[in-house]
Structure formats: structure tokens, C-alpha cells
N, C-alpha and C positions, 0 to 999 in steps of 0.2 A: 771450633766446628760450625760449619756454615747449615743453615737449614736446607733442606730440598726444596726445589721451588714450588710453592704452593702447598706442599704437603703438611707444613707444620700449620699454617693458616688454617687449612681444612680442617685438621684435628682438633685445632681449638674450638673451631665453631662446631663440629660435629659433636664435641663434648658439651654443648652448651654454654661456652663461655665468650665473652667479648674478651678483647685484647687487653682491656684494662683488670678485669675480673682474673683473667688467667695469671697476669703478670703480679697481681697481688698474691695469689695462691703460690706461686712460685718463688715470691719475694725478689722479682727483677722491677726495675721502673719499668712503667708504660712506656716511655719513649726509647728505652733499650730494647724492650721487647719488639716494638715496633720496627726496629732497625734489624731485629734479629729476623722476624718474620719478613722483611723485604730484601734481606740477604746482603744488607750493607755492613752488617756487622755479624760477628759469631759468638760462640759461648765456648767457655771450657770445658773440656771432657764431662766434670762433676757436674756443672749446672745443665748440661745437655741432657745427662742421665736423669737428674732431677727432675726436668722438663717431660721426657719420655715417661719415666715413671708416674707422673702426675697425669698423664694422657692415656696411659694403659697401653703403650705400644713400645716396640723395641727401639732402642736409640738407633740403630742404622736404618730403620724405615722414615725417619724424618731428619736425620743430619747425615752430611757429607764429613768423612774424614778427611783432613787435609794433612799432609805429609809435608813437614819443612824441613829443608835440607840443612843441616848443620856444617858452619865451615870451622 
């Protein structure tokens, strides 16, 4: 699941966290969290749910659902 552009970063800062502080809170490395915020990487659905819960928002508010075609 990819973060919606700028929304994840805004929610993190609006909740009073730096990227490092928030990544520690949700047990994701700072470098990986930075990649998620900049949309270079995504999260598993469970980790995305953990992140949204920690921010007090609905998962669909800050993440885009990716549908992958199975061959």
C-alpha cells in the first residue's frame, strides 16, 4: 500500500512527530519510513493499518490500495 501524496507526512507532523519519532513508535526503520512517506516504497496492509491506527485516522485516508494482477 502506497501513501497518498503528502497526506501521510502531514498527518505525522500534525500529530507532533518527526519522521524518526513516528517510525520508532510504529516499529519501522527511519529510512524505510522516509521511503514510504516519499512514495518510493509501500507497506503491507497490516503495517499500513498500524500506521493509520497510531495516527488516529482511517487507513483509506492516507493510503492507496494497490490491486495486483495474479497470473
